[in-house]
C-alpha positions in Angstrom: -3.6 31.1 -12.6 -4.2 27.6 -11.3 -6.1 26.0 -8.7 -3.7 24.2 -6.5 -4.9 21.5 -4.0 -3.6 18.2 -2.3 -4.2 14.6 -3.0 -3.8 12.2 -0.2 -3.8 8.3 -0.5 -4.4 8.2 3.2 -1.9 5.5 4.1 -1.5 4.2 7.6 0.9 1.7 9.2 2.2 0.6 12.5 5.9 1.6 11.8 7.5 3.8 14.4 8.0 6.7 11.9 4.4 6.9 10.8 2.3 9.5 12.5 -0.8 7.7 11.0 -0.9 4.6 12.9 -4.5 3.6 12.2 -7.6 4.1 10.1 -8.9 6.5 12.7 -5.6 8.5 12.6 -5.8 8.7 8.9 -9.4 9.9 8.8 -9.1 12.5 11.5 -5.8 13.8 10.2 -7.2 14.1 6.6 -9.9 16.3 7.9 -7.5 18.5 9.8 -5.3 18.7 6.7 -8.2 20.0 4.7 -8.8 22.6 7.3 -5.3 23.7 7.4 -4.9 23.7 3.6 -8.0 26.1 3.5 -6.4 28.4 6.0 -3.3 28.4 3.8 -5.3 29.5 0.7 -5.0 26.2 -1.1 -8.1 25.4 -3.4 -8.7 21.7 -3.1 -8.7 18.7 -0.7 -8.8 15.5 -2.7 -8.6 11.9 -1.5 -7.8 8.5 -3.4 -9.9 5.5 -2.9 -8.3 1.9 -2.7 -10.1 -1.2 -1.5 -8.7 -4.1 0.6 -5.7 -1.8 1.7 -4.7 0.3 4.7 -5.6 3.6 2.9 -8.6 5.6 2.4 -11.6 3.6 1.0 -15.2 4.7 1.5 -15.0 8.4 0.7 -18.3 9.9 1.5 -18.2 10.0 5.4 -14.9 11.7 5.0 -16.1 14.2 2.3 -19.1 15.1 4.4 -17.0 15.6 7.5 -14.5 17.9 5.5 -17.5 19.7 4.2 -18.9 20.4 7.5 -15.5 21.6 8.9 -14.7 23.9 5.9 -16.4 26.7 4.0 -14.5 27.5 0.7 -12.1 24.6 -0.4 -13.1 22.2 -3.1 -13.5 18.7 -1.8 -13.0 15.8 -4.1 -11.8 12.3 -5.0 -9.0 11.2 -7.4 -10.5 8.7 -7.9 -13.3 6.3 -7.0 -13.2 3.0 -8.7 -16.6 2.5 -10.4 -16.2 -1.3 -10.6 -17.0 -1.4 -6.9 -19.9 1.1 -6.9 -23.7 0.7 -6.8 -24.4 3.9 -8.9 -27.8 4.7 -7.2 -26.5 4.1 -3.6 -23.6 6.3 -4.6 -25.8 9.1 -5.9 -27.5 9.3 -2.6 -24.2 9.5 -0.7 -22.8 12.1 -3.2 -26.0 14.1 -3.1 -25.9 14.3 0.8 -22.2 15.0 1.1 -22.5 17.8 -1.6 -25.4 19.3 0.3 -23.3 19.3 3.5 -20.4 21.0 1.6 -22.8 23.5 -0.1 -22.0 22.5 -3.5 -18.1 22.1 -3.3 -17.9 18.4 -4.2 -15.5 17.7 -7.2 -15.9 13.9 -7.6 -13.3 12.1 -9.6 -14.4 8.7 -10.8 -12.7 5.9 -13.0 -12.3 2.5 -14.1 -9.7 2.2 -11.2 -6.3 0.9 -10.9 -4.9 -2.6 -10.1 -6.1 -3.6 -6.6 -4.9 -5.6 -3.7 -7.3 -8.5 -4.5 -7.9 -10.4 -7.6 -11.3 -9.2 -9.1 -12.1 -7.6 -6.0 -15.3 -6.1 -7.2 -16.8 -9.4 -7.2 -16.7 -9.7 -3.4 -18.7 -6.4 -3.5 -21.4 -8.2 -5.6 -20.5 -6.9 -9.1 -19.6 -9.0 -12.2 -19.3 -7.8 -15.8 -22.2 -8.8 -18.1 -21.6 -11.3 -20.7 -19.2 -10.0 -23.3 -18.2 -7.1 -21.0 -14.9 -6.4 -19.5 -14.4 -4.9 -15.8 -13.6 -1.6 -17.7 -16.8 -1.9 -19.5 -18.6 -2.4 -16.4 -17.0 0.5 -14.7 -18.0 2.7 -17.6 -21.6 1.3 -17.5 -21.8 2.1 -13.8 -20.5 5.6 -14.3 -23.1 6.2 -17.0 -25.8 5.1 -14.7 -24.4 7.3 -12.0 -24.3 10.4 -14.3 -27.8 9.9 -15.4 -29.4 9.7 -11.9 -27.6 12.6 -10.6 -29.3 14.8 -13.3 -32.4 14.7 -10.9 -34.9 13.3 -13.4 -37.6 10.9 -12.2 -37.4 7.4 -13.2 -38.8 5.2 -10.5 -42.7 4.2 -10.6 -44.2 5.4 -7.2 -46.0 2.9 -5.0 -49.9 3.8 -5.1 -50.2 3.4 -1.3 -46.8 4.9 -0.1 -45.9 5.3 3.4 -45.4 9.1 2.9 -47.0 11.3 0.2 -45.2 11.4 -3.2 -44.8 14.4 -5.5 -46.5 13.7 -8.8 -44.8 11.6 -11.6 -41.9 9.3 -11.4 -39.5 9.6 -8.4 -35.8 10.5 -8.5 -32.9 9.6 -6.2 -32.9 11.8 -3.0 -31.3 13.9 -1.8 -30.6 15.5 -5.0 -27.8 18.2 -5.3 -28.2 20.6 -8.1 -25.2 21.2 -10.0 -23.4 18.0 -9.0 -23.5 16.5 -12.4 -21.4 19.3 -13.7 -18.6 18.6 -11.2 -17.8 15.0 -12.1 -14.4 14.1 -13.4 -13.0 11.1 -15.0 -9.6 9.7 -14.4 -8.2 8.7 -17.7 -5.1 6.7 -18.4 -5.4 6.8 -22.2 -6.3 9.5 -24.9 -9.5 7.4 -26.0 -11.0 7.3 -22.5 -10.0 11.0 -22.0 -12.2 11.6 -25.4 -14.9 9.5 -24.2 -15.1 11.5 -20.9 -15.2 14.7 -22.8 -18.2 13.4 -24.9 -20.1 12.7 -21.6 -19.3 16.2 -20.2 -16.9 15.0 -17.5 -13.8 17.0 -16.5 -10.4 15.3 -16.9 -8.1 14.0 -14.1 -4.8 12.8 -15.3 -2.5 11.3 -12.8 1.2 10.5 -12.7 0.6 7.4 -14.8 -0.5 7.0 -18.3 -0.7 4.4 -21.1 2.5 4.7 -23.0 1.1 5.7 -26.5 4.1 6.9 -28.4 7.3 6.7 -26.3 7.5 10.4 -25.6 8.3 11.8 -22.2 5.5 11.5 -19.7 4.7 15.3 -19.5 4.5 15.5 -23.2 2.2 12.5 -23.7 -0.1 13.9 -21.0 -0.2 17.2 -22.6 -1.3 15.6 -25.8 -3.9 13.7 -23.8 -5.2 17.1 -22.4 -5.5 18.7 -25.9 -7.2 15.7 -27.2 -9.6 15.8 -24.5 -10.3 19.5 -25.1 -10.7 18.9 -28.7 -13.5 16.2 -27.9 -15.1 18.5 -25.5 -15.4 21.4 -28.2 -16.7 19.0 -30.8 -19.3 17.8 -28.3 -20.7 21.3 -28.0 -21.0 21.5 -24.2 -22.1 24.8 -23.1 -19.8 25.2 -20.3 -15.9 25.2 -19.9 -14.0 22.0 -19.2 -11.4 21.6 -16.3 -8.4 19.4 -16.2 -6.2 18.4 -13.3 -2.8 16.7 -13.0 -1.2 15.6 -9.9 2.6 15.7 -9.2 4.9 15.1 -6.2 6.6 18.3 -5.6 8.8 19.1 -2.6 10.5 22.4 -2.1 13.6 21.9 0.1 13.1 24.8 2.6 14.7 23.5 5.9 16.4 20.5 7.4 13.2 18.3 7.7 12.7 18.6 4.0 16.4 17.8 3.3 16.2 14.7 5.8 13.0 13.3 4.0 13.5 14.2 0.4 16.9 15.8 -0.1 18.5 12.7 -1.2 17.0 12.4 -4.5 14.3 10.1 -5.7 12.0 9.5 -8.6 13.4 12.3 -10.8 12.9 10.6 -14.2 10.1 8.9 -15.9 9.6 5.3 -15.4 8.3 2.6 -17.7 6.2 -0.4 -16.3 3.3 -2.5 -16.9 -0.1 -2.3 -15.3 -2.3 -5.4 -16.1 -0.2 -6.1 -19.2 -0.5 -2.6 -20.5 2.8 -0.7 -21.0 2.6 2.3 -18.9 4.7 5.4 -18.3 5.0 6.9 -14.8 5.9 10.5 -14.3 8.7 12.0 -12.4 8.6 13.8 -9.1 10.1 17.2 -8.3 12.3 17.8 -5.4 14.8 20.7 -5.1 15.3 24.3 -3.7 12.4 26.6 -4.9 14.5 28.4 -7.5 15.5 25.2 -9.3 11.9 23.8 -8.8 10.6 26.8 -10.6 12.9 26.2 -13.6 12.2 22.5 -13.8 8.5 22.9 -13.6 8.3 25.5 -16.4 9.3 22.8 -18.7 6.4 20.5 -17.7 3.9 20.7 -20.7 1.1 19.0 -18.9 1.2 21.4 -16.0 1.1 24.2 -18.3 -1.9 22.8 -20.0 -4.0 21.9 -16.9 -5.9 24.6 -14.8 -5.7 22.4 -11.6 -2.6 21.0 -9.9 -2.8 18.3 -7.2 0.1 17.9 -4.8 0.4 14.4 -3.7 1.2 14.4 0.0 3.1 12.0 2.2 0.2 11.8 4.7 2.1 9.5 7.1 4.5 12.4 8.0 1.5 14.3 9.7 -0.6 17.2 9.4 1.8 19.8 10.3 4.5 18.7 7.9 2.2 18.2 4.9 0.7 21.8 5.6 4.3 23.1 5.6 5.0 21.4 2.1 1.7 22.8 0.8 2.5 26.4 2.1 6.0 26.2 0.5 4.7 25.5 -2.9 1.9 28.2 -2.5 4.4 30.9 -1.3 7.7 30.0 -2.9 7.0 28.2 -6.1 3.5 29.0 -7.5 4.0 32.9 -7.7 7.2 32.6 -9.6 5.3 30.4 -12.2 2.3 32.7 -12.5 0.1 30.3 -10.8 -0.8 32.7 -8.2 
């Protein structure tokens, strides 16, 4: 059994074929797609965060709105770039959104990917400390965030406050109990996956990974997952870890599917460079359901993961993306034992 959700990057553009022509379109349609996915029986609605781009950015208003409109589905990010975040302010936003969603947030955070702007985090007011890289800064921000959402007091109260204080040091409010156990780290390498395990974060592994040994993408990703689980076991956490992978999967069910995706596409791994690091990019899957089932059986990383996030082409509109999600849930997942 696997949890199956969707992952939206939330693009918008003025192109005639796009059904998401503005930021408002994308935000409102994201909410509607989450509602539709819950009605279809999907398990998660996840959103990517990119700054300086015509894509979803500040996630917490959207997460809170989805939480208010749904009742069961998990609501998450994949991922929030921690180079840009004030960890304490983020803890307030996350606590509020999780309380609105009644404890359904699954927050994916990370060092982030290459952005639209050179060192864009500097415009947000953040700079690495002396001897620190931007990746180090992201991990430092993440550790502060993890600490404050534990709910322990750390701030010395004013002896003459505007409102009465509880005794002792004060914590970030609102506090949402249990949120600390629902934080995920988006890891591109095996080492950062192990680091996330030691800190008790779940693992999100996308369709891009540092190329560490030249093996096929899904094999390297499966090795990363096993390394993560080994580090989790060694750390002795008293709970089970979760692992998600994301994939582009399009069953060809009707003429619309064949028009959009029936001409082939990224059906093999690709090699490229992200900030001078050799990376491997995983393939997509497009075929009739029977053939998809056979191809997906060979994907070792999907087999290792407990959660699968379907990347959706959000500019094609809510109805079409709900159709894609339904096709996977009804015509692919059961044959693979995921449902």
